[in-house]
C-alpha positions as MATLAB code, in Angstrom:
seq = 'MEFQDKILFKSHQHPVVLLVKITKFFLILVLPIVITIGLFTEFSAIYVSLGLLLGITIVSAYQYFFRSKSYFLISNHKISIKVRNGFFSKFHMSIYYKNIKDIAYSKNNIFNYMFNSGTLFARSSAGAEWDFTAPNIPQIGKVYKYINYIFCLPEEDRSSINDIELGVRKIKTKSKQNKDSIIKDEVIKLLKIKWVTDATVLNKEDINYIFKTEEDRNHGIYETIKRDIVICILHDSTFRDPDAAIVMKNWNKVIFPAISFHEVQKKNTISSSPGMAVHTYLSEKFADMDKDDASILIWFDL';
ca = [
     -17.464    6.976  -15.515;
     -18.341   10.307  -13.536;
     -18.874   10.401   -9.777;
     -18.962   12.893   -6.829;
     -15.878   12.060   -4.725;
     -16.742   12.626   -0.949;
     -14.247   12.775    1.741;
     -15.450   10.310    4.493;
     -12.202   10.514    6.815;
      -9.345   12.940    7.168;
      -6.314   12.613    9.053;
      -2.753   13.990    9.487;
       0.436   12.321   10.444;
       0.724   11.346   14.089;
       1.547   14.408   16.288;
       4.638   12.371   17.607;
       5.964   12.681   13.990;
       5.656   16.557   14.205;
       7.526   16.483   17.669;
      10.351   14.454   16.369;
      10.831   16.674   13.231;
      10.662   19.787   15.455;
      13.244   18.320   17.894;
      15.557   17.103   15.132;
      15.555   20.316   13.225;
      16.029   22.397   16.500;
      18.927   20.260   17.708;
      20.804   19.943   14.378;
      20.300   23.728   13.125;
      19.034   26.061   15.800;
      20.768   25.038   18.891;
      24.323   25.023   17.376;
      23.710   28.502   15.790;
      22.445   30.003   19.054;
      25.233   28.606   21.157;
      27.925   29.623   18.724;
      26.434   33.192   18.701;
      26.462   33.119   22.627;
      30.061   31.712   22.718;
      31.701   34.163   20.293;
      29.593   37.454   20.995;
      29.100   39.545   23.977;
      25.412   38.719   24.141;
      24.061   38.178   27.602;
      22.351   34.869   28.726;
      18.976   36.746   28.456;
      19.435   37.302   24.651;
      20.677   33.752   24.095;
      17.719   32.462   25.837;
      15.366   34.676   23.745;
      17.266   33.451   20.619;
      16.540   29.739   21.655;
      12.809   30.659   22.268;
      12.592   32.350   18.901;
      14.168   29.312   17.215;
      12.004   26.994   18.837;
       9.078   29.175   17.753;
      10.067   29.372   14.080;
      10.931   25.678   13.836;
       7.646   24.702   15.404;
       5.556   27.045   13.084;
       7.406   25.995   10.054;
       6.973   22.229   10.731;
       3.397   22.703   11.863;
       2.366   24.610    8.819;
       3.556   21.945    6.432;
       1.956   19.127    8.582;
      -1.324   21.126    8.169;
      -0.989   20.727    4.525;
      -0.308   17.013    4.659;
      -3.278   14.648    4.755;
      -4.411   11.131    4.846;
      -7.755   10.915    2.998;
     -10.503    8.231    2.818;
     -13.250    8.946    0.033;
     -15.898    6.757   -1.210;
     -13.858    5.870   -4.256;
     -10.229    5.984   -3.345;
      -7.695    6.584   -0.663;
      -5.142    9.370   -1.055;
      -2.226   10.761    0.639;
      -0.587   14.310    0.345;
       2.618   15.118    1.938;
       4.206   18.623    2.084;
       7.902   18.626    3.729;
       8.889   22.028    2.444;
       8.171   24.801    0.092;
       9.734   22.951   -2.831;
       8.644   19.191   -1.726;
       5.403   17.830   -2.444;
       3.901   14.123   -2.766;
       0.430   13.110   -3.719;
      -0.623    9.631   -4.432;
      -4.073    8.002   -4.691;
      -5.340    4.340   -5.483;
      -8.892    3.473   -6.385;
     -10.809    0.631   -4.478;
     -11.702   -1.017   -7.872;
      -7.964   -1.354   -8.380;
      -7.006   -2.586   -5.114;
      -6.193   -6.239   -4.901;
      -5.255   -6.433   -1.150;
      -4.582   -4.033    1.936;
      -2.405   -4.354    5.022;
      -1.173   -2.412    8.018;
       1.959   -2.870   10.102;
       3.242   -1.726   13.410;
       6.972   -1.956   13.383;
       8.188   -0.472   16.704;
       7.412    0.234   20.204;
       6.286    3.702   19.512;
       3.615    2.440   16.963;
       2.195    0.316   19.854;
       2.610    2.963   22.476;
       0.682    5.571   20.189;
      -1.494    3.166   18.103;
       0.016    4.377   14.840;
       1.474    2.422   11.914;
       1.835    2.207    8.161;
      -0.992    1.289    5.707;
      -0.225   -0.616    2.535;
      -2.325   -1.191   -0.642;
      -1.316   -2.907   -3.954;
      -3.062   -3.243   -7.067;
      -1.829   -6.806   -8.241;
      -1.082   -9.920   -6.307;
       2.601  -10.498   -5.767;
       3.475   -6.907   -6.638;
       5.506   -4.335   -4.408;
       3.123   -2.205   -2.387;
       1.889    0.504   -4.802;
       0.391    2.713   -2.049;
       2.234    3.490    1.308;
       1.008    5.713    4.120;
       3.365    5.906    7.104;
       2.528    7.238   10.666;
      -1.213    6.871   10.411;
      -2.867    7.559   13.799;
      -5.506    4.832   15.001;
      -4.270    2.689   12.209;
      -6.532   -0.190   13.204;
      -9.607    1.855   13.055;
      -8.416    3.253    9.670;
      -7.867   -0.263    8.510;
     -11.551   -1.247    9.384;
     -12.864    1.820    7.479;
     -11.009    1.006    4.170;
     -12.011   -2.625    4.373;
     -15.737   -1.633    4.875;
     -15.732    0.422    1.648;
     -13.435   -2.048   -0.207;
     -15.715   -4.829    0.380;
     -18.741   -2.881   -1.058;
     -19.992   -3.205   -4.710;
     -18.791   -0.383   -6.603;
     -22.317    1.052   -7.127;
     -22.943    1.159   -3.550;
     -19.985    3.414   -2.644;
     -21.206    6.502   -4.144;
     -24.154    6.431   -1.455;
     -21.829    6.399    1.600;
     -22.278    9.548    3.760;
     -21.003    8.182    7.165;
     -18.315    5.608    7.301;
     -18.543    5.391   11.113;
     -22.059    4.530   10.975;
     -21.462    1.850    8.127;
     -18.788    0.040   10.372;
     -21.147    0.051   13.423;
     -23.884   -1.444   11.290;
     -21.714   -4.230   10.309;
     -20.483   -4.864   13.831;
     -24.128   -5.026   14.953;
     -25.206   -7.489   12.182;
     -22.214   -9.476   12.859;
     -23.012   -9.857   16.492;
     -26.767  -10.611   15.673;
     -25.512  -13.305   13.322;
     -23.356  -14.724   15.847;
     -25.907  -14.808   18.746;
     -28.349  -16.273   16.229;
     -25.969  -19.077   15.417;
     -25.244  -19.760   19.056;
     -28.967  -19.853   19.820;
     -29.603  -22.263   16.980;
     -27.092  -24.682   18.208;
     -28.310  -24.564   21.631;
     -31.922  -25.324   20.494;
     -30.567  -28.228   18.471;
     -28.572  -29.815   21.275;
     -31.694  -29.479   23.685;
     -33.612  -31.642   21.044;
     -31.193  -34.584   21.614;
     -33.026  -37.050   23.693;
     -30.102  -37.664   26.294;
     -29.419  -33.950   26.615;
     -31.073  -32.516   29.530;
     -30.003  -28.908   29.556;
     -27.543  -26.534   27.809;
     -26.008  -23.093   28.196;
     -23.438  -20.766   26.879;
     -20.432  -20.030   29.302;
     -19.206  -16.506   29.828;
     -15.569  -15.133   30.344;
     -15.982  -15.423   34.144;
     -16.842  -19.113   33.704;
     -13.811  -19.719   31.364;
     -11.448  -18.143   33.784;
     -12.687  -20.169   36.686;
     -12.296  -23.273   34.702;
      -8.679  -22.218   33.558;
      -7.525  -21.866   37.147;
      -9.272  -24.999   38.633;
      -9.202  -27.718   35.977;
      -6.426  -30.274   36.198;
      -3.435  -30.051   33.977;
      -3.836  -33.404   32.484;
      -7.330  -32.498   31.140;
      -5.893  -31.374   27.877;
      -9.415  -31.354   26.141;
     -10.820  -28.705   28.473;
      -7.865  -26.206   27.936;
      -8.199  -26.860   24.041;
     -11.962  -26.083   24.560;
     -11.751  -22.900   26.699;
      -9.248  -21.232   24.521;
     -12.166  -20.583   22.084;
     -14.520  -17.780   21.933;
     -17.696  -19.790   22.320;
     -18.190  -22.598   24.852;
     -21.387  -24.323   25.393;
     -21.929  -26.596   28.282;
     -24.412  -29.356   28.149;
     -25.766  -31.877   30.644;
     -26.532  -35.390   29.615;
     -28.141  -38.411   31.407;
     -27.176  -42.089   31.644;
     -28.478  -42.761   27.973;
     -25.496  -40.728   26.528;
     -24.168  -42.529   23.356;
     -20.554  -43.660   23.336;
     -17.857  -41.016   22.759;
     -16.756  -40.366   19.106;
     -13.207  -41.258   20.184;
     -11.138  -42.272   23.171;
     -11.452  -39.968   26.084;
      -8.312  -41.352   27.885;
      -4.908  -41.467   26.389;
      -1.580  -42.488   27.758;
       1.250  -40.087   26.791;
       4.473  -41.899   28.114;
       3.839  -42.525   31.601;
       1.180  -39.947   31.969;
      -2.645  -40.313   31.611;
      -4.168  -37.496   29.755;
      -7.838  -36.524   28.797;
      -7.971  -35.191   25.012;
     -10.271  -33.125   23.286;
     -12.502  -35.247   20.881;
     -15.117  -34.508   18.309;
     -18.857  -34.118   18.743;
     -20.632  -35.232   15.764;
     -24.076  -33.755   16.652;
     -22.780  -30.214   16.163;
     -22.125  -29.746   12.246;
     -19.719  -26.598   12.724;
     -16.215  -26.176   11.714;
     -13.614  -27.503   14.135;
     -16.000  -28.911   16.811;
     -14.592  -30.402   19.742;
     -15.760  -31.451   23.159;
     -14.424  -32.417   26.451;
     -15.619  -33.612   29.991;
     -14.509  -31.403   33.101;
     -13.202  -32.711   36.311;
     -15.271  -32.900   39.459;
     -14.496  -29.393   40.936;
     -15.558  -27.756   37.668;
     -18.385  -29.981   37.194;
     -19.703  -28.814   40.604;
     -19.015  -25.244   39.591;
     -21.064  -25.606   36.394;
     -23.879  -27.499   38.115;
     -24.892  -24.071   39.716;
     -25.561  -22.707   36.286;
     -28.527  -25.174   35.843;
     -31.782  -25.046   37.903;
     -32.982  -28.589   37.452;
     -29.845  -30.746   37.446;
     -30.153  -34.316   38.333;
     -27.532  -35.898   40.679;
     -26.643  -38.364   37.883;
     -26.243  -35.883   35.043;
     -22.789  -35.342   33.725;
     -21.489  -32.192   31.970;
     -19.563  -31.907   28.600;
     -18.130  -28.676   27.125;
     -18.603  -28.109   23.389;
     -16.829  -25.425   21.128;
     -17.103  -24.719   17.501;
     -15.769  -22.198   15.032;
     -18.311  -19.551   13.972;
];
């Protein structure tokens, strides 16, 4: 099959790697030579200093030249790495998306986290050693998303990619739209239940307040607010019996666990009832709340 391979993303190794190489080369080779010349010759301190400056310049230019000739590339059909470490040292490797079985990346030390770099891995068969390894890639999380985006496309769609950043943004936008649509549908379904008087989605500010305010023994609430999406509903006195016991005794301590909520047919649905302080706080989110209405928090996995 013939195709036009378009470069969509190009990166060099992280600049910190260049700095480390320059420093290492300078300390091991240049500095001892200059110091030796300074000690055993009659050159003045000025000439020794100029020698150090010249050594730093030469080492920096040498390392920078070979870094500029080393690349990590993402094209619309493969990922590649090309490394030049010297005049007689060259390494070049590629792996096609159609041959990739899985990909991963790692951050193995504090410097990877400090500078947002890491090592990218790809392999062509399950259980095999990594066939493709690209170390010290800057913005490793972003690079991983780019490759995932192209990898998940059908083979025939890859040739038409021109802007990888635009493609990833479209996926994010679509994902958010799908998420918002699902949440909206669930709120509408909940409002159709005869004993539900109102419903709303809680935001991060609400979650933070609940976390700081709710009683420790209300385990259900803390299980619920760990999730990304929490819906609060109000119900009247005709509310059905709970799906399970809402009070449990653990040794000598009474706790309130999270329980299922069968009206929401989503993965890992749980619900819990807040204490009075949190209920009072939540009541301000509803315009027409009856004094006899009670609140329940519901979470489900998208």
